[in-house]
C-alpha positions as CSV (number, residue, x, y, z in Angstrom):
1,X,0.0,0.0,0.0
2,X,1.5,3.4,-1.1
3,X,0.4,6.2,1.3
4,X,-1.4,9.1,-0.3
5,X,0.1,12.5,0.5
6,X,-2.1,14.8,2.6
7,X,-2.7,18.2,1.1
8,X,-2.2,20.4,4.2
9,X,0.8,18.8,5.8
10,X,-0.3,18.3,9.4
11,X,2.2,17.4,12.0
12,X,2.3,14.4,14.3
13,X,4.2,13.5,17.4
14,X,5.5,10.0,17.9
15,X,6.5,9.2,21.5
16,X,9.0,6.3,21.5
17,X,11.9,5.5,19.2
18,X,11.8,1.7,19.0
19,X,10.8,-0.3,15.9
20,X,7.1,0.5,16.2
21,X,7.6,4.3,16.5
22,X,10.3,4.4,13.8
23,X,8.2,2.4,11.4
24,X,5.2,4.7,11.9
25,X,7.5,7.6,11.3
26,X,8.6,6.1,8.0
27,X,5.0,5.6,6.8
28,X,4.0,9.1,7.7
29,X,7.1,10.9,6.4
30,X,6.8,9.2,3.1
31,X,3.4,10.7,2.8
32,X,4.7,14.2,3.4
33,X,3.6,14.4,7.0
34,X,5.8,16.5,9.4
35,X,7.0,14.0,12.0
36,X,8.6,14.8,15.3
37,X,9.7,11.7,17.2
38,X,10.5,12.0,20.9
39,X,12.5,9.5,23.0
40,X,13.5,9.7,26.7
41,X,16.9,8.1,26.1
42,X,20.0,9.7,24.7
43,X,19.6,7.7,21.5
44,X,16.8,5.8,19.8
45,X,16.5,2.0,19.3
46,X,18.4,1.0,22.4
47,X,16.3,-2.1,23.2
48,X,16.5,-3.0,19.5
49,X,20.3,-2.8,19.6
50,X,20.6,-4.8,22.8
51,X,18.3,-7.5,21.4
52,X,20.8,-7.8,18.5
53,X,23.7,-8.6,20.8
54,X,24.9,-12.1,19.9
55,X,22.9,-12.1,16.6
56,X,20.1,-9.9,15.4
57,X,17.1,-12.3,15.0
58,X,14.8,-10.1,13.0
59,X,12.0,-12.6,12.2
60,X,11.2,-16.2,11.5
61,X,10.7,-18.1,8.3
62,X,8.0,-20.5,9.3
63,X,4.6,-20.5,7.5
64,X,2.0,-18.0,8.4
65,X,-0.4,-20.3,10.4
66,X,2.3,-21.6,12.9
67,X,3.8,-18.1,13.0
68,X,0.5,-16.6,14.0
69,X,-0.1,-19.3,16.6
70,X,2.9,-17.9,18.6
71,X,0.7,-15.0,19.6
72,X,-1.6,-17.1,21.7
73,X,-5.0,-15.7,22.6
74,X,-4.2,-12.4,20.9
75,X,-3.5,-14.0,17.5
76,X,-6.8,-12.8,16.1
77,X,-5.8,-9.2,16.9
78,X,-2.3,-9.6,15.5
79,X,-3.4,-11.5,12.4
80,X,-4.5,-8.4,10.3
81,X,-1.2,-6.7,11.2
82,X,0.9,-9.6,10.0
83,X,-1.2,-10.2,6.9
84,X,-0.3,-6.7,5.8
85,X,3.3,-6.7,6.9
86,X,4.6,-10.1,8.0
87,X,7.9,-11.9,7.9
88,X,8.3,-11.8,4.1
89,X,7.4,-8.1,3.9
90,X,9.8,-7.3,6.7
91,X,12.6,-9.1,5.0
92,X,11.9,-7.2,1.8
93,X,11.9,-3.9,3.7
94,X,15.3,-4.8,5.3
95,X,16.7,-5.6,1.8
96,X,15.5,-2.1,0.7
97,X,17.9,-0.7,3.3
98,X,20.8,-2.5,1.7
99,X,20.9,-5.2,4.4
100,X,20.8,-8.8,3.2
101,X,19.4,-11.6,5.3
102,X,19.7,-15.4,5.7
103,X,17.7,-18.1,7.3
104,X,19.5,-20.0,10.1
105,X,19.2,-23.7,10.8
106,X,16.4,-23.1,13.3
107,X,14.3,-21.1,10.8
108,X,15.2,-17.8,12.4
109,X,16.1,-14.9,10.0
110,X,19.2,-12.8,10.6
111,X,21.0,-10.0,8.8
112,X,24.0,-11.5,7.0
113,X,26.4,-9.7,9.4
114,X,24.2,-10.7,12.4
115,X,24.3,-7.1,13.7
116,X,21.5,-4.6,14.5
117,X,23.6,-1.4,14.4
118,X,24.1,-1.2,10.6
119,X,20.4,-1.8,10.0
120,X,19.5,0.9,12.5
121,X,22.0,3.4,11.0
122,X,20.7,2.9,7.5
123,X,17.1,3.3,8.8
124,X,17.8,6.5,10.7
125,X,19.5,8.0,7.7
126,X,16.5,7.3,5.6
127,X,14.2,8.8,8.2
128,X,16.3,11.9,8.6
129,X,16.5,12.3,4.8
130,X,12.7,12.2,4.7
131,X,12.5,15.0,7.2
132,X,11.8,13.2,10.4
133,X,13.0,15.2,13.4
134,X,14.3,13.1,16.2
135,X,14.4,14.6,19.7
136,X,16.2,12.5,22.3
137,X,16.2,13.1,26.0
138,X,12.6,14.1,25.8
139,X,10.4,12.1,28.2
140,X,6.7,12.1,27.8
141,X,4.9,12.9,31.1
142,X,1.3,12.8,30.0
143,X,-1.3,15.3,29.0
144,X,-2.0,18.8,30.2
145,X,-5.6,19.6,31.2
146,X,-6.2,21.1,27.7
147,X,-5.2,17.9,26.0
148,X,-1.7,19.0,24.9
149,X,1.3,16.8,25.5
150,X,3.7,17.5,28.3
151,X,7.3,16.5,27.7
152,X,10.3,16.9,30.0
153,X,13.6,17.9,28.3
154,X,17.0,19.0,29.5
155,X,16.0,22.6,29.2
156,X,12.7,22.2,31.0
157,X,9.2,21.0,30.3
158,X,7.6,21.6,26.9
159,X,4.0,21.6,25.7
160,X,3.3,19.9,22.3
161,X,0.2,20.3,20.3
162,X,0.4,17.9,17.4
163,X,-2.5,17.1,15.0
164,X,-2.1,13.4,16.0
165,X,-0.1,11.4,18.4
166,X,1.4,7.9,18.4
167,X,2.4,6.3,21.7
168,X,5.0,3.6,21.1
169,X,6.6,3.4,24.5
170,X,7.5,-0.2,24.8
171,X,6.4,-2.5,27.6
172,X,7.6,-2.6,31.2
173,X,10.8,-4.6,31.0
174,X,14.4,-3.4,30.7
175,X,13.7,0.0,32.3
176,X,17.4,1.0,31.9
177,X,16.7,1.1,28.2
178,X,13.6,3.3,28.6
179,X,10.7,0.7,28.7
180,X,9.6,1.2,32.3
181,X,5.8,1.2,32.0
182,X,5.5,4.7,33.4
183,X,3.1,5.5,30.6
184,X,0.4,3.3,32.3
185,X,-0.6,6.0,34.8
186,X,-1.5,8.8,32.3
187,X,-3.5,6.4,30.2
188,X,-5.3,5.0,33.3
189,X,-6.1,8.5,34.3
190,X,-7.8,9.0,30.9
191,X,-9.9,5.9,31.4
192,X,-8.1,3.8,28.7
193,X,-8.5,0.1,29.1
194,X,-5.3,-1.5,30.4
195,X,-4.3,-5.0,31.3
196,X,-1.6,-5.2,34.1
197,X,1.9,-5.5,32.9
198,X,3.4,-8.9,33.6
199,X,6.8,-10.5,32.8
200,X,7.1,-12.5,29.6
201,X,10.0,-14.5,28.2
202,X,11.3,-14.7,31.7
203,X,12.8,-17.0,34.3
204,X,10.9,-18.5,37.2
205,X,11.6,-19.2,40.9
206,X,11.4,-22.5,42.7
207,X,10.5,-22.6,46.4
208,X,14.2,-23.2,47.2
209,X,17.1,-25.0,45.8
210,X,19.5,-26.8,48.2
211,X,22.8,-25.2,49.1
212,X,24.5,-27.7,46.9
213,X,22.4,-26.7,43.8
214,X,23.0,-23.0,44.4
215,X,26.8,-23.2,45.1
216,X,27.7,-25.8,42.5
217,X,25.2,-25.5,39.7
218,X,23.8,-22.0,39.5
219,X,24.5,-20.9,36.0
220,X,24.8,-24.5,34.7
221,X,23.1,-25.2,31.3
222,X,20.7,-28.0,30.9
223,X,21.2,-29.2,27.4
224,X,19.3,-31.8,25.3
225,X,16.2,-31.9,27.5
226,X,12.5,-31.5,26.9
227,X,10.0,-29.7,29.1
228,X,6.3,-30.4,29.4
229,X,3.5,-28.4,31.0
230,X,0.1,-30.0,31.8
231,X,-0.7,-32.5,29.0
232,X,1.1,-30.6,26.2
233,X,3.7,-32.4,24.1
234,X,7.1,-31.7,25.7
235,X,9.3,-29.2,23.9
236,X,12.9,-29.9,23.1
237,X,15.6,-27.4,23.9
238,X,17.8,-26.1,26.7
239,X,17.7,-23.9,29.7
240,X,19.8,-22.8,32.7
241,X,19.6,-23.4,36.4
242,X,19.8,-20.2,38.4
243,X,20.3,-19.4,42.1
244,X,16.6,-18.9,42.4
245,X,15.1,-21.2,39.8
246,X,15.3,-21.8,36.1
247,X,15.4,-19.7,32.9
248,X,16.6,-19.8,29.3
249,X,15.1,-20.3,25.9
250,X,13.0,-23.4,26.6
251,X,11.5,-21.8,29.7
252,X,10.9,-18.5,27.8
253,X,8.9,-20.4,25.2
254,X,6.6,-21.7,27.9
255,X,6.5,-18.5,30.1
256,X,3.0,-17.4,29.2
257,X,1.2,-20.7,30.2
258,X,3.6,-21.1,33.2
259,X,2.8,-17.6,34.4
260,X,-1.0,-18.1,33.9
261,X,-0.9,-21.4,35.8
262,X,0.8,-19.6,38.7
263,X,-1.7,-16.8,38.6
264,X,-4.6,-19.2,38.8
265,X,-3.2,-21.9,41.2
266,X,-0.3,-20.2,43.0
267,X,2.3,-22.5,41.4
268,X,3.0,-24.5,38.2
269,X,4.7,-27.8,37.8
270,X,6.8,-28.5,34.8
271,X,8.2,-31.9,33.9
272,X,11.8,-32.3,32.6
273,X,12.6,-35.2,30.3
274,X,16.4,-35.6,31.0
275,X,16.8,-38.1,28.1
276,X,14.3,-37.1,25.4
277,X,15.9,-39.5,22.9
278,X,15.3,-42.6,24.9
279,X,12.0,-44.3,25.7
280,X,11.3,-45.1,29.3
281,X,11.5,-48.9,28.9
282,X,15.1,-48.7,27.6
283,X,16.0,-46.4,30.5
284,X,14.6,-48.9,32.9
285,X,16.5,-51.8,31.3
286,X,19.7,-49.8,31.6
287,X,19.1,-49.0,35.2
288,X,18.2,-52.7,36.0
289,X,21.7,-53.9,35.0
290,X,23.8,-54.9,38.0
291,X,26.0,-52.1,39.2
292,X,28.1,-54.2,41.6
293,X,30.2,-52.0,43.9
294,X,29.7,-48.9,41.8
295,X,27.9,-45.9,43.3
296,X,24.5,-44.9,41.9
297,X,26.1,-41.8,40.5
298,X,28.6,-43.8,38.5
299,X,25.8,-46.2,37.4
300,X,23.8,-43.3,36.0
301,X,26.8,-42.0,34.2
302,X,28.0,-45.3,32.7
303,X,24.5,-46.5,31.7
304,X,22.7,-43.3,30.7
305,X,25.3,-40.5,30.6
306,X,23.5,-38.7,33.3
307,X,25.9,-36.6,35.4
308,X,26.6,-33.0,36.5
309,X,23.6,-30.8,36.8
310,X,21.2,-33.5,35.5
311,X,22.3,-35.9,38.2
312,X,22.1,-33.1,40.8
313,X,18.6,-32.2,39.7
314,X,17.6,-35.9,39.8
315,X,18.8,-36.1,43.4
316,X,17.2,-32.8,44.3
317,X,13.8,-33.7,43.1
318,X,13.5,-37.4,43.6
319,X,12.8,-39.3,46.9
320,X,15.7,-41.3,48.1
321,X,13.9,-44.6,47.9
322,X,13.2,-44.1,44.2
323,X,16.8,-44.8,43.4
324,X,16.4,-48.4,44.5
325,X,13.5,-48.9,42.1
326,X,14.5,-48.8,38.3
327,X,10.9,-48.4,37.2
328,X,10.3,-45.4,39.4
329,X,13.7,-43.9,38.6
330,X,13.1,-44.3,34.9
331,X,9.8,-42.5,35.2
332,X,11.5,-39.7,37.1
333,X,14.2,-39.3,34.5
334,X,11.5,-39.0,31.8
335,X,9.2,-36.6,33.8
336,X,11.1,-34.9,36.6
337,X,8.7,-32.5,38.4
338,X,9.8,-29.0,39.2
339,X,7.5,-26.7,41.0
340,X,7.7,-23.0,40.0
341,X,6.1,-20.4,42.3
342,X,6.6,-17.0,40.7
343,X,8.2,-15.3,37.7
344,X,11.4,-13.3,38.1
345,X,10.8,-9.5,38.4
346,X,9.3,-7.7,35.4
347,X,12.4,-5.6,34.9
348,X,14.5,-8.7,34.3
349,X,12.1,-10.1,31.6
350,X,12.9,-9.9,27.9
351,X,9.5,-8.6,27.2
352,X,6.2,-8.0,29.0
353,X,2.5,-9.0,28.6
354,X,-0.3,-6.6,29.3
355,X,-0.8,-3.0,28.4
356,X,-3.3,-1.2,26.2
357,X,-6.1,-3.7,25.4
358,X,-7.2,-4.1,21.8
359,X,-10.7,-3.5,23.0
360,X,-9.7,0.1,23.8
361,X,-8.5,0.6,20.1
362,X,-10.3,0.8,16.8
363,X,-9.2,-1.0,13.7
364,X,-6.6,1.8,13.0
365,X,-5.0,1.3,16.5
366,X,-6.5,4.6,17.6
367,X,-7.8,4.9,21.2
368,X,-11.6,5.0,21.1
369,X,-11.8,7.4,24.0
370,X,-9.1,9.7,22.6
371,X,-9.5,10.6,18.9
372,X,-6.1,11.3,17.3
373,X,-4.1,9.3,19.8
374,X,-2.8,5.9,18.5
375,X,-0.8,3.1,20.2
376,X,1.6,0.5,18.8
377,X,4.3,-1.9,19.7
378,X,4.9,-3.8,22.9
379,X,2.8,-1.4,24.9
380,X,-0.2,-3.2,23.4
381,X,-1.6,-6.2,25.3
382,X,0.0,-9.1,23.4
383,X,3.0,-11.3,23.9
384,X,5.1,-13.7,21.9
385,X,8.1,-15.9,22.4
386,X,11.6,-14.9,21.3
387,X,12.7,-16.0,17.8
388,X,11.8,-13.0,15.8
389,X,8.1,-12.9,16.7
390,X,8.3,-9.9,19.1
391,X,10.1,-7.7,16.6
392,X,7.9,-8.7,13.7
393,X,4.7,-7.7,15.5
394,X,6.3,-4.4,16.7
395,X,7.2,-3.5,13.1
396,X,3.8,-4.6,11.8
397,X,1.9,-2.6,14.5
398,X,4.0,0.5,13.9
399,X,3.2,0.3,10.2
400,X,-0.5,-0.3,10.8
401,X,-0.6,2.7,13.3
402,X,1.2,4.9,10.8
403,X,-1.3,4.0,8.1
404,X,-4.2,4.5,10.5
405,X,-2.9,7.9,11.5
406,X,-2.6,8.9,7.8
407,X,-6.2,7.8,7.1
408,X,-7.4,9.7,10.1
409,X,-5.5,12.8,9.2
410,X,-6.8,12.7,5.6
411,X,-10.4,12.6,6.9
412,X,-9.7,15.3,9.4
413,X,-8.4,17.8,6.8
């Protein structure tokens, strides 16, 4: 869709310089709209850059249906955004910036140099060439009684009176990068529908590890395992034991249902398959072999390759008498229960759930109670696992909000 240029060149204010805000700025500036973008940090795109440390995973190559499934109960709200600007369109857009991409073995899509900084530099140059004015160290404080915007800058507070406003202020995680959730209060005061911010893609705490687990195995990776929750098929991957519990990519992928189970029942129990490549009967056969004078630890190591943190977890979570029963021990190895009692703090999470509800927005992502005020990005009430899904929806919602603002401005003038 090519934006139509508005005849009277209204001005808009975009609050937030992450992918959603920058994408909306691009849509609007290409249509000839005067865009002023404000960000509270010394530079824009800070969370975007940090997300690229170790490899900029920009999106995922899987088909649309499983891709959309990653957004859980909010998939119906995210669907129209992704149909208009999904993984393929995002890759084409990146190529237009002169950045090539490739698909990794996991299906994730990366820039060829694996870095976020060159992409962001090329993008900012395009935006500035289009006339976008970027104002850093400008923190949005809310609205004045007359409806104008109040912004705090180094030289004092400023009042802004744009024709339209986009709020793209991120979620509530990583406050040191600007996403601190402080925007919730001004919106709440205006009666906007909000869902509480909660940690997503986060670690979880156990009631307590033993001193041995904490002193010897905190930080130890659990590789080649599977984790199941409820009756779902266990997922393969890896995670990390921490001093307070467990975290890592496999836990992040299950963070939403784990968190909701804790919210409903006070705790959630996951089951670890320590040997996902072996059926339980084969494990039982191996355990039933005579061990002679060897210790159980050496028996587990020689017969099944279980040692280190896996052996420690097995000892931690399994009754002592279970080790004398090969059938029970085999079952424990295939479904070791670990009780989780709460997520780690929101500020430690990779992303957040909650925020502005879709019910508070119209189809253009404009607040129903506040004409001319739009919202996009992670501050909307949706969540997704890592793997490119977070960024893709941020880009897509920013583009949708930009087009929605353009349509609203055209009707207004």
